[in-house]
ZALOLO-984248 format. One line per field, with one value per residue (C-alpha): x negated, y negated, z negated; residue in three letters; residue number from 1. Coordinates in steps of 0.001 Angstrom, whole numbers, plus 500000, padded with zeros to 6 digits. Each point is the difference from the previous one (the first is absolute). Layout:
px	[X	...]
py	[Y	...]
pz	[Z	...]
residuo	[Ala	...]
num	[NUM	...]
***
This chain:
px	[982190	497875	499341	496866	500921	497450	500039	497397	499671	498182	500264	503615	499600	503293	502064	498131	500906	503693	499566	498420	502678	502594	498259	500631	503724	500005	502461	497418	496963	497625	497554	496624	499240	496802	499210	497291	498781	498722	497514	502297	498453	503014	499357	502188	497745	500103	503790	500344	497751	502230	503244	501573	502152	501501	498421	496583	498156	496810	498473	497415	498117	498430	498489	502555	500552	503729	503112	499277	496706	501602	502783	497517	497998	503207	500912	496543	500375	503563	500672	503455	501452	502362	498854	502298	498814	501179	498680	498800	503008	502667	502338	501567	503617	500234	500843	497745	497466	502815	501642	496732	499068	503374	499567	496921	501738	500647	498736	497729	496238	499840	502375	499609	502647	500595	501745	501849	498317	501856	499294	499700	503064	497971	498926	502268	501023	499527	500988	496372	499639	503162	498496	496747	501826	501748	496850	497478	501897	502985	501576	503255	498327	499487	502332	499409	499025	499034	497481	498467	497703	496354	499801	501919	497080	500154	497567	502070	502255	499090	498917	498300	498093	496302	499007	501755	497996	496769	500874	500723	496755	501318	500271	497768	497674	499335	503199	498876	503414	503361	501253	500636	497614	503061	501590	496909	499851	503708	499231	497254	502208	502745	497472	499407	503721	501060	503750	501001	503391	501590	501423	501783	500573	496251	500111	497004	499918	497502	498741	498134	501240	498669	501198	499889	496532	498357	501402	498084	496806	501748	500867	496434	498747	502607	498688	496427	501060	502267	496949	498480	503353	500398	496509	500981	503641	500169	503748	500448	498333	502942	498772	496933	501604	500432	500938	498545	502180	498282	502477	498025	503063	501129	496432	499742	503145	499002	496651	501772	502495	497364	497425	498493	501108	503554	500099	498959	502765	502613	498778	500515	503485	501015	498590	501972	503233	499430	499713	503397	501325	500708	499944	498452	500383	497779	498104	498630	498334	499038	498255	497691	499256	499186	497660	497954	500115	498556	497328	498979	499732	497902	497582	498998	499180]
py	[221572	503017	503353	502096	503686	502205	503757	502318	503310	503289	502913	499353	498792	501425	498544	496688	499713	500351	497382	497549	500559	498845	496614	499596	500083	497364	497125	497788	499595	497698	502421	501690	503618	500972	503712	501081	503478	501552	502399	501982	502879	500791	497468	497237	497250	501378	500215	496402	498702	501656	498518	497143	498166	496482	498680	499245	502941	499940	503461	500326	503181	500705	503048	501837	498018	500415	497931	497302	499152	500205	497569	497569	499982	499345	497107	498451	500125	498654	496563	499254	498839	502970	503614	502916	503428	503254	503526	501939	502312	497288	499047	496553	499246	497424	497062	500873	497190	497517	501142	499476	496631	498337	500262	497736	496932	497594	502603	499668	500334	503238	502073	503643	501910	503713	501830	503302	503239	503202	503206	499704	501325	502771	501385	502757	499074	503108	500085	499394	496985	498570	500522	498298	497001	499412	500687	498121	496802	499927	496916	500829	499012	496389	498006	496512	499671	496360	500869	503435	501693	499910	503818	499955	498447	502684	499462	501969	496972	496779	496445	497348	496739	500576	497399	502018	503079	498017	498418	503422	501466	502324	503786	501723	502224	502292	501820	502682	501118	498629	500271	497149	497577	497975	500332	498606	497055	499404	499640	497427	498106	499842	498469	497313	499219	502074	500087	503064	500306	503040	499747	503262	498865	500144	503709	502201	503716	502425	502194	502581	503569	501022	503061	501451	501470	496973	497634	501881	498324	496638	500778	501134	496666	498164	501735	498927	496436	499744	500166	497005	498186	500425	498655	496840	499778	501657	499384	502724	502683	502353	500330	501914	501925	503734	502159	503355	501833	501263	502836	503179	501834	497043	499426	503628	499738	496587	501352	502982	497841	497529	502572	499033	503295	499606	496379	501061	502609	497524	497484	502463	500879	496350	499155	502872	498942	496378	500966	501647	496774	501783	497400	500838	498241	496903	501483	502737	497402	497726	502602	501265	496502	498952	502983	498596	496487	501356	501952	496690	498380	502899	499608	496619	501308]
pz	[915146	500949	498372	499743	499966	498207	500674	498457	501841	499655	502463	501019	503570	501289	497174	500296	503688	499117	497284	502439	502640	497468	499821	503725	499278	497265	500328	498259	502252	498139	498407	500295	499103	498199	499998	497590	500851	496778	501577	502336	501946	502219	502760	498554	501380	503536	499941	498773	502783	502635	498691	501932	497490	500160	496808	498588	498410	497977	499608	497236	499103	496622	498344	497871	496791	499387	500776	497402	501691	503464	499079	498470	503223	501922	497712	500451	503793	500013	501474	498626	496680	499575	499926	500799	498849	501469	500581	503019	499648	499735	502861	499716	500834	502802	497739	497059	500398	500571	496772	498144	501452	499498	496247	500112	501374	497132	497510	497001	500439	497952	502122	500999	501988	499537	502835	500003	501136	500797	501892	503779	501888	501658	496616	498731	496459	497908	496310	498997	502329	498477	496552	501049	501462	496678	497965	502109	500815	497609	501591	498234	496729	501118	497769	501360	503661	499418	497299	500570	497491	501122	499957	503316	501864	502722	502875	502492	500541	498214	500816	497866	500254	500689	497408	497291	500923	499941	496668	498459	501348	502769	499597	497468	502020	497059	501021	502477	501269	501089	496427	497558	501705	501025	496558	498305	502396	499414	496297	500583	502441	497382	497588	502616	500179	503016	500562	502006	501651	501661	503528	500786	503595	500683	500806	500760	500708	498490	502848	497919	499964	496572	498097	496504	500541	501614	497370	497310	501248	499652	496387	499286	501339	497930	496894	500764	500806	496953	497729	501816	499853	496254	499339	501816	498863	496542	499730	502655	497875	500642	503606	498799	497172	499625	497055	499020	497491	496846	499464	500947	501354	502102	501132	501182	502095	501302	501187	501541	501867	501164	500964	503382	501549	498718	501174	503503	500137	498745	502580	502864	498729	499658	503452	501513	498303	500968	503678	499614	498422	496730	497206	496651	496651	499900	497075	502297	502206	497126	497844	502727	501262	496464	499730	502899	498549	496747	501914	501556	496571	498727	502912	498586	496534]
residuo	[Met	Arg	Leu	Ser	Val	Val	Ile	Pro	Thr	Tyr	Asn	Arg	Lys	Asp	Ala	Leu	Val	Glu	Thr	Leu	Lys	Ala	Phe	Ser	Arg	Gln	Ser	Tyr	Lys	Asp	Phe	Glu	Val	Ile	Ile	Val	Asp	Asp	Gly	Ser	Thr	Asp	Gly	Thr	Gly	Glu	Ile	Ile	Lys	Lys	Leu	Asn	Leu	Pro	Phe	Glu	Ile	Gln	Tyr	Ile	Phe	Gln	Gln	Asn	Lys	Gly	Pro	Ala	Ser	Ala	Arg	Asn	Leu	Gly	Ile	Lys	His	Ser	Lys	Glu	Glu	Ile	Ile	Phe	Phe	Thr	Gly	Asp	Asp	Ile	Ile	Leu	Ser	Asn	Asn	Leu	Leu	Glu	Glu	His	Ile	Lys	Asn	Tyr	Tyr	Asn	Ser	Gly	Glu	Asn	Leu	Ala	Val	Leu	Gly	Tyr	Thr	Gln	Trp	Ala	Pro	Gln	Ile	Lys	Ile	Thr	Pro	Phe	Lys	Lys	Tyr	Ile	Ala	Asn	Tyr	His	Phe	Ala	Tyr	Ser	Ser	Ile	Asn	Asn	Lys	Glu	Asp	Val	Tyr	Trp	Gly	Tyr	Phe	Phe	Thr	Ser	Asn	Ile	Ser	Ile	Tyr	Lys	Arg	Leu	Leu	Glu	Lys	Ala	Gly	Leu	Phe	Asp	Glu	Glu	Phe	Pro	Tyr	Ala	Ala	Tyr	Glu	Asp	Thr	Glu	Leu	Gly	Tyr	Arg	Leu	Ser	Gln	Gln	Gly	Met	Lys	Met	Ile	Phe	Asn	Lys	Glu	Ala	Ile	Ala	Tyr	His	Asn	His	Asn	Met	Asn	Phe	Lys	Ser	Tyr	Gln	Arg	Thr	Met	Leu	Asn	Lys	Gly	Ile	Ser	Ser	Val	Ile	Leu	Val	Lys	Lys	Val	Pro	Ser	Leu	Lys	Arg	Lys	Ala	Ser	Phe	Lys	Glu	Thr	Lys	Asn	Pro	Ile	Lys	Leu	Phe	Phe	Lys	Lys	Leu	Ile	Phe	Asn	Val	Phe	Val	Ile	Ser	Ile	Leu	Thr	Glu	Ile	Ile	Cys	Phe	Leu	Asp	Lys	Leu	Phe	Val	Pro	Leu	Pro	Lys	Val	Cys	Tyr	Ala	Lys	Ile	Met	Asp	Tyr	Tyr	Arg	Val	Gln	Gly	Ile	Lys	Lys	Thr	Gln]
num	[1	2	3	4	5	6	7	8	9	10	11	12	13	14	15	16	17	18	19	20	21	22	23	24	25	26	27	28	29	30	31	32	33	34	35	36	37	38	39	40	41	42	43	44	45	46	47	48	49	50	51	52	53	54	55	56	57	58	59	60	61	62	63	64	65	66	67	68	69	70	71	72	73	74	75	76	77	78	79	80	81	82	83	84	85	86	87	88	89	90	91	92	93	94	95	96	97	98	99	100	101	102	103	104	105	106	107	108	109	110	111	112	113	114	115	116	117	118	119	120	121	122	123	124	125	126	127	128	129	130	131	132	133	134	135	136	137	138	139	140	141	142	143	144	145	146	147	148	149	150	151	152	153	154	155	156	157	158	159	160	161	162	163	164	165	166	167	168	169	170	171	172	173	174	175	176	177	178	179	180	181	182	183	184	185	186	187	188	189	190	191	192	193	194	195	196	197	198	199	200	201	202	203	204	205	206	207	208	209	210	211	212	213	214	215	216	217	218	219	220	221	222	223	224	225	226	227	228	229	230	231	232	233	234	235	236	237	238	239	240	241	242	243	244	245	246	247	248	249	250	251	252	253	254	255	256	257	258	259	260	261	262	263	264	265	266	267	268	269	270	271	272	273	274	275	276	277	278	279	280	281	282	283	284	285	286	287	288	289	290	291	292	293	294	295	296	297	298	299	300	301]
***
């Protein structure tokens, strides 16, 4: 039983090299790697050509269309019946593919396997990174590892039968960013009978040194993508919701607090404190991140 590994990438050549090196150390050897370069301008293609790695690599370049389009192109070029998705900033533990593949022996035809992603050891875990890990992945909220809610269809560390992806219609390319395109596909897969299990021993490491400031762009993109998501999955309308108070006094203070200038000052203060490993109440992170999410929603109106 072989795997096709699909990795979309965009202007992260150094991180991608570290990701690919981890595949050289895998205990399970029966796989191909498909890299779909989504319009990189940093010399990613040249670096890939120079690598000497002990496994088959397909390198495909496309004009920038977003990760949904890149993954779909990878799926279409895959040769195997099981697809493993990961990112260009993810480093696999040495037995990760083995932990995924063992679940497919004597399994049902609708199986998907979710692995566990945590920060890479070389990344210093600041209070904000700890907050993001709990917010972004929230593995602790998985109640039944043998029947995982489709909203956990995280493409940093997941495998699934190719025929299920084809039956569901692949990723929706209307999503322009790495935000909710996997969630929406997870919903359609669940409608096709997907059964997702969680294997915490399939460990991957997130090798992306983000901070409070850089993550604001992520939240802006999430806001934009949430509007697309809700159109397609109306039951998730809370993802694209925001409330504007009608009380004039409260509205005045809200506008004062969330003035762009004030937000920028608060951002610098929080970044400074985070570098010193000074934890703040979660609400401090959440409120400003939600501000950027709402700004993303407003951009679509």
